[in-house]
N, C-alpha and C positions, 0 to 999 in steps of 0.2 A: 560503307557497314551497311548493309540490309536491315530489314524490321528484324527477322529473326534471331541474325548477330547483335543488333541492338538490345532486344531485351536481354539474351544470356548474359550481355556485358554490365547489362544494369542491374539484374540479379546477382553474379559476382561482385560487384561494387558493393551491392547493401550487404549483404552477404557477409562481406570482409568487413567491411564497416561496423558492422554490428558486433561480431564475432573480436574482431580485435586482429586479427593476422588470416595471411592466405592462408593458409593450412586448415585453422575451423570453420574458413568459410566453404574451402573445397569439402569438408566432411557433412555438412550442412547442404549442399549440394550434391553430394555422392560423384563430384568429379574430380580431376587432381588440381595439386597446389598449380601445377605450372599451367594449368587450362583457366586456372581464376584468375593468375596474371595477366596470360597473354590477353584473356577476355578485358581486362579495366587498362592493360595500355592501348589496345586497339578504342577503347572507348577515350581516352585521352586524347588520343590522337586525331577522333575523330569531333573531339569539343575544341578541341586547342589550346585546352588548358590542364595543367597536370591539379589533380583530383585528390592526389595524396601522395605525402611525403614518408618512403618506408625504408626501413633498414634492416640486417637479417631479425631483428626481433621485435620492432615496434611499428606499428602504423598511425601516422597522424594526417587529419583531412587537414588539407588545404581552407583557405576562405571560398574561394571556388568550391572545394567538394562538401561545405559543410551546408551549402548554398543547395548545390545540386541534388543532395542527400535528401533534405526535407521535398522537394518535390518529387522526387523520384517512391521516396514512401506513400504521396497522395497518389501517385499512379497505380501504384501497385497494390494500395486500398481499396482503390476503384477496381481494380483487375480481379481481386479476391472476391469484391460482392458480386460481379457478374460470375466467375464461377459457380460460387455457390450457388445464386440464384437457378443456374443448371441443374446445378446436383441436386437440389432442394427438389425438384422435380421428376427424379428418377430414383431416388431411394434415401433412407432415413440417415441420418448419421448416426454412424458407429464407429467402434473403437475404445480403445484406454483414455484419461485425461487425468494428467499429473496435478495433481495442484498441492503446493506448499501453504502455509498460513500459521498464523501465532497458535500456542495452547489454548489461551482464551477465546478470542474470536472463532477459531475453529470448534469447539466444544459449543458455544453457548448461537453461534449467529449461521456459520456451514455446515455443521453438522443436522440442523433441524431442516434445510435446505434441498438436502441430497435426495431424500425419497420421492418427492415429490419432481427431482431431477431425471431421475432412475425411470418412473414414471412414466413420464415425458417420452421419454427418447429411451423403449426398451433395450437399444443397442447398444448403448455406451457404458462402461465399468470406468470406476474414480477411485484412486490412488490417492489419497492424500497424508502428508506428513506435517504433522502439528511441531513446528520447532519455530523457536524464538529467534533464532540465528538468523544472520541475513545471508541471503543465499544468491547465488547467479543462478538465474535464470535458464539460461544457455548451456553454461557450462555442466550445471548438474542436471539437465535433460527434466525442467520441468515446462507444461503449458501455461500455466497460471502460477500465480501466486498474488495472495490476500495480505497486504503489510499497512501498517499505520507510520502518518509523520508525514516528512516532506520529499516526494521522489524529484532526486535528480538526473538519473539515468536516462540521458536521452534517447537511447536503444531499446526503451520501453514503451509499447502505450500503456497510460494511465488512465482508467476510468475510474470516475469519483466515486464511491460509495454513500459516504456521508460526509460528515463535519464531525471531528472528535473535537468537544466542548469540557473543560476540566470544573469540577466544584471542589470546594472544600465542604468536609462533612466530619461529623462526629454525632456517637449516638446519644438519645438523652437521658441514659446515667450518668454517660461520662460528663456531660456537662452540667449535669445535677450536682455532681462531685466537686467540679473546678470550674464553673462558672462559662458563660457565654462569652465569646473573645468580639468586642464591639470595633477594634481597631486592627490592624496586622499588627502594630507593635504587641498590641495583647499576646501573641501566640507565642513570644518570648517566653513565657510564663504557663506553656500549656505543655504536654507529652504530646511530642510531633512523630507521624508516621510520614516515611518518606519512600521513593522508589529507586533503586539503583536500575540501571540500564545496562546490558548484556556487555555494551564497552566500557562500564563504570564508572559514567556520567550519571550523576544523582540530579535526577528531574528538580528541576528551580522554581518557588514558587514565583510568582508576578502579581503584583498588587498596581492599581492605578492612582496616582497620585494627583494632586489636588488639579496641578500646573499640566494634567493631562499625559506625564510622562510616567514610563514604566520601572517600578522599583524591584528590586529580588530579597527577598527575606534570604536570612541566612539560618539555610538548617541542620548546620552541622551537628548540633546537640540533638539530633534526632534522638528517640529512645530505640526505635526499629526501623532496619532501611531493608527494603525487599526488594528482589527484581518481581515477583507477578504481581500484576495490579489488581488479579483478582482475591489473590491472598490479604493483599494492602486494604481493598474493601471489606473483606471478611474482619479483617482485624479491627478495622472501626465499628462495625457491626458488634465487637466484643466489649468495644469499651476502653482501648486500650489508650488511642490518644485520638487527635484531628488528622486528618488523612485529607490529602488531594486528589482523588480519582477523577476518571472518566464516566460523563453524567450516565453514558450507558449501563455503566457497572454499576452505580448508585441506584438507578431509577426505580427499580424495584423494593430497593428497602427505605427508598424515601416514600414512596406508596405506604408501606405498612407499617410506617411511622419507626423502623430501627435506625433509620438515621435521620437528621437534623443537616440541612444546608446551611451553611454560615457567611458571612462576608461578601455575599452577592452583589453589593453596589460597588466595593473596591476590587475585590477578585479580579483580576485577568483570567479568561478561560482558555485563554490559548489560540492558536492557527494552526493546528492539525487535520488533518484528515485522512479517513480510510480508501483506499484504493485497488479496484482491481488490476491486475498488471498482467500481460502479457508481453512476448517477444514483436517487436516491429520484424514481420517476415514477409516474402511474397506467398500468396495462396493459402491464408490461414486456414486450415483445415475445418470443414463443418463442425466436427463432434469439439472442438475448440469457442466454435463463434458462437454453437448453439447453449453452450453452455457458459459463457460469459454473458449472454444477453438473458437466461435463465434465471441465473445467480443476480444479475443486478434486478431485476425486478422482484423477485423476491425479497432482496434485504430493504428493497423499497417500499416494502408493505412491512417490515419490522418496527414497531412504535418507539423501541427505547434506542434505534437509531436516528432518529429524527425529533429529539425533542426541543423544543426551543427554550431559551435561556428564560425565557418572563413565565414558563411552566414551574421554574423552581421554587418561584416568591412564597408560593401557597405552602414552601416545605419548607421554610425558612425559619431559623430558631429564634 
């Protein structure tokens, strides 16, 4: 197998592994399924190992295939960078970039960054879907996604935007009427506002015990359950009850005095992050790469996304 055949075979292998089938990998490469199958078979023969176990419906990487995929991606990323360096000297990035983001983050953080992106790269056009559902970047045809939580999909590059800490909050008017909870157990006597994710799971409220373990508060008696974290924050501002919300949602309300932080010493702030995701693929288009780098830099400058927990103490009830 010569070098050009090897490159074609590696591209076929990576695309098929990421897409989950020869047919989907072939569509991404603009070649036939038979060509993808032949390329991968040739690669396996040249390496002397089986990289994939395949049936008519599924592909599953072998242990050797998983190891080879990791190394192949490193090589393809280096090829991307080399190609981009050449292209950037010849022409400005141009074309459409499709982005998927949650409603709240899209409105509050992504939308303010877009005018600067389009001003810097006038050849770009951007299409944004504001949708809280979980999407498949490859199958749904997106270039980028902005998502919170823990990312387990190894077929995606996940660039961290920020850490997402949670904070317990209530309005001064609510606390004046119902008292300030001093211990997690006190919350059983309060009106609780909780968040339900689209999958149906209610966000748990976790607290640190004296022995260092984590305990979970039962919030089944909540008076209000919402799927929108922004609306949850507004409900706390309106004095409906006690809520657990993201620090970035609560920050401006804490600063204005519309909310007070609660139980900072015992509340567990979570271990979540916001990430910018895009598919592992050979030759990431310059339009996508410049969008990624611009947005990461813009988000790094947004104060509300990077509030240290120590800063909340000034706003504790």
